[in-house]
C-alpha angles and dihedrals in degrees: 000000000000091000091053091049092053091048090053092050092050092050090049092051091049092050092049091049091051092049091048092051092050091050092050090047092051092048091051090051091051091050091049091048093050091049091050092050092051090050092051092049091050091051091050092050091052094048093046108037117192112254134176113274111263117252110263116248113232114253117253091251092054091047090053092050092049091049092049092049091050092050091048092051090050091051091050091054110080115233118247091242096048111118123190108232113247116247116251117272111250117239115241109264112226117234093255141098093225120085117182118207094245090058096054119119142130103308099172128237105274095113135021089247093052091048091051092054090049089054097054092041091056089049093050093047093050093236109148095180093052090045092052089052091057093058131092115238094260092052091046090055092048091051092049091052093046093052097035094121096031134084132245089253089058089058092047091050092050092050092048089052093047093049099040097089097035114106101175145344118236122190108220099177145358125214121186107211094175138336087276101040132059129174118213119199107213137194109209100209114211093034101052089230127142116204137176114221123201113218119193130195110230119180092338093312128102116233136182113255101182137269125299111228 
């Protein structure tokens, strides 16, 4: 019995020694593996140093928008050498109610009579821009609608036709409807027509606002 007990003790000690050796071997392997991992990470850090992220380059669409905005701002800023053209000098209007065709010219917009002469002069000269400037806003809108599908040359041709037979404009009467509206009764010499023109004051200037039929 004693011999068996000693044999059991010896076997137990051998088993415990084997287990202890395996545990120490595993711990050593783990330590070696951890050391190797740290070495690999250190090598990666050295080969790929951390740097600041590069500044992003704007996309082509954004660059185009920025360029367009810059060009627009530059266009909106007047150049130092830009000079606004001076308005034409009005001709002196004679103290009469009779205006022969050969005397027509830009007479300004200080009075209804002066504005009327400026209207017929622009028609005679075939100057659509000058004619448009002689009109009150309502008459401008009517003209734009009437010639919506026509050309500038169509307007010039119509004015030339309207003016061709006219020899003079005579003012037969003047009716003040309000401080900003005057009606002029006209004799269109050369056509035997009598018309009534509505003249409107717009921003301190008198403009033609069409005929009253």
